[in-house]
Backbone bond lengths (Angstrom), bond angles and torsions (degrees), N, CA, C in turn:
res aa  C-N    CA-C-N  psi(-1)  N-CA   C-N-CA  omega(-1)  CA-C   N-CA-C  phi
1 X - - - 1.448 - - 1.526 108.93 -
2 X 1.289 117.09 131.46 1.463 122.50 -177.49 1.522 110.77 -95.57
3 X 1.289 114.51 154.24 1.461 121.19 173.24 1.515 107.95 -122.18
4 X 1.317 115.69 141.76 1.457 121.03 178.58 1.518 109.53 -111.61
5 X 1.316 114.95 131.45 1.459 121.16 172.62 1.518 107.56 -107.98
6 X 1.318 116.41 126.62 1.458 121.85 177.15 1.520 108.05 -97.96
7 X 1.338 116.18 119.43 1.460 122.52 179.63 1.516 108.66 -111.25
8 X 1.329 116.22 116.95 1.460 122.03 179.25 1.519 108.84 -110.48
9 X 1.322 115.90 119.42 1.462 122.62 176.44 1.520 107.12 -95.11
10 X 1.323 115.76 129.60 1.460 121.67 -173.34 1.529 109.05 -136.12
11 X 1.323 117.22 136.45 1.467 121.02 175.89 1.520 108.24 -95.14
12 X 1.321 115.53 123.77 1.464 120.51 -179.18 1.513 110.63 -81.84
13 X 1.302 116.91 167.84 1.463 123.39 -178.90 1.530 111.93 -61.57
14 X 1.331 117.33 -28.94 1.470 120.40 -179.64 1.533 112.69 -82.74
15 X 1.348 116.93 2.21 1.459 121.43 178.13 1.513 114.08 92.51
16 X 1.320 117.87 -11.90 1.463 121.38 177.68 1.530 109.32 -78.28
17 X 1.318 115.76 163.24 1.459 120.97 179.60 1.518 110.05 -107.56
18 X 1.318 114.54 145.96 1.454 121.56 177.96 1.520 108.45 -123.55
19 X 1.310 116.07 144.30 1.456 122.55 175.61 1.519 107.93 -115.93
20 X 1.324 115.53 125.68 1.462 121.12 176.32 1.523 107.56 -113.74
21 X 1.328 116.55 130.22 1.459 122.04 -176.81 1.524 108.91 -123.17
22 X 1.332 115.29 131.28 1.466 120.96 176.59 1.519 108.04 -127.83
23 X 1.321 115.46 130.67 1.461 120.99 178.17 1.511 111.15 -92.41
24 X 1.321 116.97 140.25 1.466 120.63 -179.77 1.523 111.41 -75.40
25 X 1.308 117.02 -33.10 1.463 120.96 -176.39 1.518 111.01 -72.40
26 X 1.325 117.04 -48.03 1.459 121.28 -176.41 1.525 112.60 -93.69
27 X 1.330 116.99 -23.94 1.453 120.42 -173.90 1.520 112.03 74.76
28 X 1.325 116.01 2.11 1.462 121.87 -178.34 1.524 110.36 -69.11
29 X 1.314 115.52 147.71 1.458 122.70 -176.99 1.523 108.70 -127.53
30 X 1.328 116.93 129.02 1.468 121.15 175.87 1.519 108.57 -134.56
31 X 1.322 116.25 160.05 1.465 119.19 177.68 1.520 109.88 -145.85
32 X 1.324 114.75 160.69 1.456 121.33 178.96 1.515 109.57 -166.77
33 X 1.307 116.08 174.82 1.461 121.13 178.63 1.515 110.20 -75.89
34 X 1.333 115.81 150.62 1.464 122.00 176.41 1.518 107.85 -128.22
35 X 1.320 115.99 123.29 1.458 121.77 176.82 1.523 106.57 -109.36
36 X 1.345 118.09 112.05 1.470 120.16 -178.11 1.526 111.08 -55.91
37 X 1.330 117.59 137.77 1.465 120.35 -177.45 1.524 113.96 -74.74
38 X 1.328 117.74 -12.86 1.462 121.70 -179.75 1.531 109.58 -133.35
39 X 1.333 116.16 143.26 1.463 120.21 170.69 1.526 107.80 -77.36
40 X 1.316 117.56 169.72 1.475 121.04 178.11 1.519 111.17 -57.88
41 X 1.315 116.57 -42.98 1.473 120.98 -179.90 1.530 110.86 -64.83
42 X 1.324 117.06 -44.54 1.465 120.36 178.81 1.526 111.50 -63.04
43 X 1.323 116.36 -39.64 1.466 120.33 179.35 1.523 110.40 -65.61
44 X 1.332 117.79 -42.62 1.469 120.85 177.91 1.525 111.19 -59.55
45 X 1.313 116.97 -44.95 1.465 121.72 178.82 1.521 110.76 -62.07
46 X 1.306 116.22 -44.85 1.462 121.40 179.49 1.528 111.16 -61.21
47 X 1.325 116.85 -45.96 1.462 120.26 -179.19 1.527 112.07 -65.38
48 X 1.326 117.26 -38.56 1.471 120.22 177.02 1.522 110.74 -62.25
49 X 1.316 116.22 -44.84 1.460 120.75 179.83 1.533 110.60 -63.04
50 X 1.332 116.77 -41.06 1.462 120.28 -179.22 1.532 111.48 -70.99
51 X 1.312 117.89 -33.68 1.459 121.10 178.52 1.523 112.00 -71.29
52 X 1.317 117.84 -23.32 1.461 122.10 178.03 1.523 112.22 -89.43
53 X 1.320 116.41 13.19 1.462 123.04 178.97 1.524 113.20 58.52
54 X 1.325 116.50 26.14 1.453 120.53 176.84 1.533 111.35 -88.50
55 X 1.309 117.25 -4.52 1.460 120.16 -176.70 1.525 109.89 -91.21
56 X 1.305 114.88 163.85 1.453 120.36 176.66 1.532 108.73 -136.52
57 X 1.308 116.59 -178.40 1.464 121.22 -178.82 1.526 111.63 -60.66
58 X 1.329 116.60 -34.67 1.466 120.14 179.34 1.527 110.48 -60.53
59 X 1.323 115.74 -42.22 1.465 120.07 -178.89 1.528 111.17 -67.58
60 X 1.312 117.41 -39.89 1.470 120.26 176.78 1.525 111.13 -64.23
61 X 1.331 116.61 -39.70 1.471 119.98 176.49 1.529 110.60 -62.56
62 X 1.333 116.90 -38.95 1.462 120.94 179.04 1.536 111.04 -63.54
63 X 1.326 116.57 -42.80 1.471 120.44 177.34 1.534 109.43 -61.13
64 X 1.327 116.63 -47.48 1.462 120.51 178.69 1.509 112.69 -60.76
65 X 1.319 116.48 -40.63 1.466 121.30 179.52 1.530 110.73 -64.29
66 X 1.314 116.62 -44.67 1.473 120.25 179.46 1.529 111.29 -64.55
67 X 1.330 116.95 -38.31 1.468 119.98 177.07 1.529 110.75 -65.99
68 X 1.325 116.70 -43.33 1.459 121.09 179.21 1.529 110.64 -59.41
69 X 1.333 116.39 -45.88 1.465 119.94 179.55 1.526 111.36 -65.00
70 X 1.323 117.48 -35.84 1.464 120.69 178.48 1.527 110.81 -66.40
71 X 1.321 116.48 -34.80 1.469 120.38 -178.57 1.521 111.52 -77.94
72 X 1.330 118.21 -44.19 1.470 117.96 -171.60 1.510 115.69 -124.17
73 X 1.303 119.70 11.38 1.454 119.48 171.54 1.508 114.39 103.41
74 X 1.320 115.17 -166.75 1.461 121.36 -174.15 1.511 111.63 -72.51
75 X 1.332 116.00 162.62 1.454 120.49 -179.69 1.521 112.17 -82.48
76 X 1.312 118.65 -12.92 1.455 121.69 179.61 1.522 108.84 -96.00
77 X 1.342 118.33 115.88 1.468 119.84 -179.71 1.524 110.90 -55.91
78 X 1.317 115.45 136.13 1.453 121.05 179.50 1.516 113.79 84.55
79 X 1.324 118.07 -11.01 1.467 121.72 178.56 1.505 108.86 -117.13
80 X 1.304 117.00 85.28 1.453 119.88 -177.81 1.516 110.06 -117.40
81 X 1.326 115.70 143.12 1.456 120.56 176.33 1.525 110.25 -83.51
82 X 1.317 117.05 0.96 1.466 122.18 -175.38 1.518 110.88 -87.80
83 X 1.317 114.02 159.84 1.457 120.96 174.56 1.526 108.93 -76.69
84 X 1.320 116.74 169.92 1.460 121.06 -177.63 1.527 112.11 -57.99
85 X 1.341 118.59 -38.20 1.463 120.52 -179.64 1.519 111.25 -63.94
86 X 1.337 117.04 -31.16 1.448 120.71 -179.64 1.518 111.92 -76.63
87 X 1.316 117.40 -20.60 1.451 120.10 176.51 1.522 109.67 -59.84
88 X 1.333 117.04 -31.48 1.451 119.23 -179.91 1.526 111.46 -68.38
89 X 1.343 118.60 -30.58 1.465 121.37 174.48 1.517 108.41 -64.49
90 X 1.319 116.34 -48.40 1.458 121.02 179.14 1.532 110.61 -60.71
91 X 1.320 116.99 -44.61 1.463 121.21 -179.19 1.530 110.93 -63.24
92 X 1.324 116.92 -40.73 1.462 119.40 179.50 1.531 110.62 -64.78
93 X 1.327 117.02 -46.98 1.465 120.04 179.80 1.523 111.47 -60.53
94 X 1.323 116.78 -45.87 1.469 119.99 178.58 1.518 111.46 -61.36
95 X 1.336 116.75 -44.12 1.459 121.09 -179.49 1.520 112.31 -61.55
96 X 1.322 116.53 -44.43 1.469 120.79 179.90 1.525 110.32 -64.81
97 X 1.318 116.81 -44.39 1.464 120.27 -179.65 1.532 110.69 -63.36
98 X 1.310 117.67 -45.16 1.467 120.78 179.69 1.526 111.80 -64.14
99 X 1.330 117.06 -42.73 1.456 121.05 -179.73 1.531 111.03 -63.10
100 X 1.322 116.65 -44.15 1.464 119.22 -178.25 1.531 111.41 -71.43
101 X 1.329 118.17 -32.36 1.465 119.87 175.51 1.525 110.97 -63.66
102 X 1.331 117.26 -42.31 1.472 120.63 178.53 1.519 111.38 -62.00
103 X 1.338 117.10 -35.36 1.475 121.28 -178.57 1.525 111.65 -91.28
104 X 1.337 116.32 1.79 1.468 121.63 -176.82 1.526 110.73 54.80
105 X 1.302 114.28 42.20 1.462 121.79 -179.23 1.527 109.03 -106.44
106 X 1.310 116.05 -170.65 1.462 121.32 -179.34 1.521 110.29 -125.38
107 X 1.326 114.60 160.71 1.463 121.94 175.66 1.519 107.34 -118.40
108 X 1.313 116.21 125.59 1.464 121.66 174.67 1.524 107.98 -105.65
109 X 1.321 115.83 139.61 1.458 120.78 177.87 1.515 109.18 -111.50
110 X 1.320 115.87 129.34 1.458 121.87 172.79 1.519 106.36 -108.40
111 X 1.330 115.85 117.38 1.461 121.35 -178.58 1.524 109.53 -100.83
112 X 1.315 116.58 126.35 1.464 122.41 177.95 1.526 107.57 -123.26
113 X 1.325 116.17 135.81 1.454 121.40 -176.61 1.521 109.71 -119.69
114 X 1.325 115.44 115.92 1.452 120.66 178.84 1.520 110.91 -77.25
115 X 1.338 116.67 175.97 1.466 121.02 177.91 1.527 110.71 -54.77
116 X 1.328 115.25 136.19 1.456 120.81 -179.30 1.519 113.65 90.59
117 X 1.324 117.61 -4.18 1.465 122.03 -179.06 1.526 112.11 -113.36
118 X 1.323 116.78 16.61 1.458 121.05 -175.86 1.525 112.53 -59.54
119 X 1.317 117.34 -31.88 1.471 120.81 -178.18 1.527 111.83 -61.96
120 X 1.327 117.50 -29.20 1.465 120.30 -178.91 1.521 112.10 -65.66
121 X 1.314 117.84 -23.38 1.472 121.75 179.15 1.526 109.90 -63.65
122 X 1.317 118.29 -27.95 1.458 122.41 -177.00 1.531 113.51 -76.26
123 X 1.320 118.56 -12.23 1.464 120.17 -178.21 1.521 109.88 -60.80
124 X 1.359 116.18 138.92 1.471 118.94 178.18 1.522 110.98 -70.82
């Protein structure tokens, strides 16, 4: 049995980004701040390099790792750069992943980008 997590990226009035996560199994909703792992310039450079076939699997893993950390916090449990509200995003993601691993199920992610978040669509 699969579970779907809906991730909505939203730009707030103050220019900061917010991530809202809703689980299909629990219906629970959590939110926290999202700090993009790349600036616009860094993303452009990365995409150019990847389009020229200069990238490898290691580089794609690095992009994925940086995105994962941006969404749910640091890789060291208990050491997060996130605020307390963002801990709930991390806790929800960990809980869903652990639950589906025990059931040998899968997790599907639905990514939604609100106004002002169009640049995130370009991420590899």
